[in-house]
C-alpha positions, 0 to 999 in steps of 0.5 A: 610198302616194304620194310624190314621185318623178320619173324622166323618162328612158326606162328599158329593162325587160327590152327593154320601153322605158317613160317613167316621169315625174311625181310620185305613186303609183308604181303608177299611174305604171307603169299610165299608162306601159303604157296609153300604150305600148299606145295608141300601138302600141308594145306591139302586141296579143299582146306578152309582157311581161317577168316582173314580177320582172324589170321591178320589178328594172330599174325599181327598183320593189317586186315588189308594185307591179308585180304590182298594176299588172299585175293591175289592167291585166288587170282593165281589159282592156289585158293578158291573163294565163294560167298558163304563158304569162305576161302579154301585151297583150290581143288586143282592145286596139288602139292609138288611132287618130290624129285624122287618120285615120278609123276604122270603128267596127264594125271597131275591131280585128281580130276574135279570136272569131268568132260570125258564122253560116253555117259549122260549125267546119272542125276537125270535118270527118270526114277519116278517113270522107271519105278512106274514101269516097274510096277506095272511090268511086275504086276502083269508078268507071266510066271515064266518070267521068273524061271530060267531066262530064254537066251533070245530075251524076253518076248515082251521087250523084243516086240517093244523094240521091233516097233520102236525101232521101225518107227524111229530108226527105220529098221526092218525087223520082226521080233524073232530077228532081235536077240537081247544082250547085256550092251553093245560091247556084249553084241560085238563079242557074240559076233566076233565068235560067230563071224570070225575075222578079219574085220575092217573098222573105222580108223577113229573108234573106240579102242575098247571095241578093237581090243575086245575084238582082238581078244576073240582072235578078230583082227582089224585094220583101219578105214580112213575117215573124212567129212562124209564118214568111213572110207568104204571103198577100202573094203576087200573081199577077204574082210568078213565084217566091217564096223561102222558108226553111220549115224554119227561117226564116233568120235569125229562126228557126221553121218555116213554119206548116202553114196557110201551107205549104198556102197557098203551094202553092195560090198556085203552083197557081193562078197557075203561080207557083214556090215555091223552097224553100231547105232551110236547116238542115233537118237540125239540129233540137233541140227539135221534131219533123222538119219535112218539105220543102214539096216533098212537098206539090207536086213539080210547083210546088216546087224544093228547093235544098240543099247540104252546106255546113252539114252537111259543109263550104262547101269542098265545092262540091256542091249540088242542086236537085230540080225539077219535070219541066218545068224539068229541061231548061231548067236543064241547059241553062242550066248548059252542055253539060258539068259545069264547076262541081263535081268528079265525083270529089267527087260520087262520094265524096259518094254513097259517103259517104251510101250507107255511112251516114257522112252520117247519122253526121256529121249526128247527131254535129253535131247533138249538138255544136250543141245542146251549143253552143246550151245553153252559149249559152243558160246564159251569157246566163241567167246574165250577161244575164237581161234579153235574150231568145234566140229561134230556137233550136229548130233551126239553127246560130245564135241571135237575141239580142233587144236593147232598142230601139235598142241593136243597132248599139251592141252590134255596136260593143261586140262589135267592141271585144271582139274579136268578129265578130258580126252585127246582125239589121238587116243581114238586113232587106229594104231594101224592108221599111224603106221599107214601114214609112213607110206603105201608099202608100210601101210600094206605090210602093217594091215596085212599083219593086223588082218592076218592076210596080205590079200586083204589089205589093198585100197580101191582106186589111187587113194589108200583109204587107210590114210588118215591125216591125224587132227589135233583136238579134244573130244569133249563130252558135254552130257556127263557133268550135273547142272551145277558143275558144267559152267565150271568144267567150261571154264576149266576147258577154256583155260587149258586151251592153247593160245592163238598163234601170233600173226606173222609180221608182214615182210619189210618193204624193199625200197624202189632204189634197192637193187633186185635180189640175186637169182638163187644158186642151182 
């Protein structure tokens, strides 16, 4: 029902200042006033609104009018209502930015939900078991553990890792081949100093790793990535090393094909090059058999780099390198005379944590949890966005949601407006791979500049192994949110995805009596 109603005064409704003016439907006027209060920032995200009965009494409106206005604004996303906590301004509702102030589209609101890959939920850290290991380790620690640290790392942890990695990952190494570091990035930094460049790297990978190598004077050039992993046929004699994620290619997913594993080891033997194996997600597999480390094929030409940042916590600055014998002394020398990166007491605690079986139990527990999270993600997308494809889900802590061409950036922006932090697949593409797509000549020129030597940029055979057709997609980390927040994060993700493309209309039938179309002009 509409009528003429004018009230231009600012009315205080339970300390809620609203300006109701104009004529027409009272519910519509109230909704306009509330929207404007949110847009202008007068009602900040999370602000609790008065109960609809109180606001109706203050404004002289019917209770149903206010209740209906609240309900419609909840449906539109301006407000949020939960049983027992009243009606509030939605967290993803952001005030309109004034025209004179620039706005960053991808970060229009502060993220409420986090589906960025790379870290486990911090609430599941095994505090009790870790504390028990710390007590045992400190009680049994020798006196030298509290003196200047050995840059090799504590022998207790190196022994524990040698046994664990041999049993679980098929690694062939004695404790004296293991050098501890503060994480995978620290290990790459040390290897860059010792080995030098140029390196080859998978076309899809962590930009941080490429930037870290570049900061130490090591250029990288891209190797194409397909369903069988890195295109190692693109390696050359001038490459000093190649950085791979063979257990679960990051971020596209999938293990390196057995033939390519053998081929990259053959390349290293023939050229004296080094395979740097980032053991990313090697322990988290769900629908496939375990895949051993490439290091087991040739310990003298492969370095295995690992850490506990995914299995336990990135707050524990403990990683390791399993090195060829010839590199142990140079890497230790690059590290310095004393251990200055990783706490000796944490190393001792991790050693006990592994040898007591607590580490195995934690990995099994997290594997089950991550698999359940992954299944929830797949089910939600199947139900609400069946037109998208989910890949890379047999292992790891993330999945790739493939999108229609040209929709990746708009989906990232839509996610930001839903209060969701998520990354596009294109964020992980090597810049050299983008240049390579211009053609073989541009590919050779760009990669020569990146690697520092024109002879280092040929691809084997007739195919250019650096060519990577970019796939639009989102990299969705399903391990990060707390259990209670995960369903809402999935809901925001589904809302941000582009709709299915409409089906093309079938061509109109040509009547039997119609003359055939004229031939095309030459």
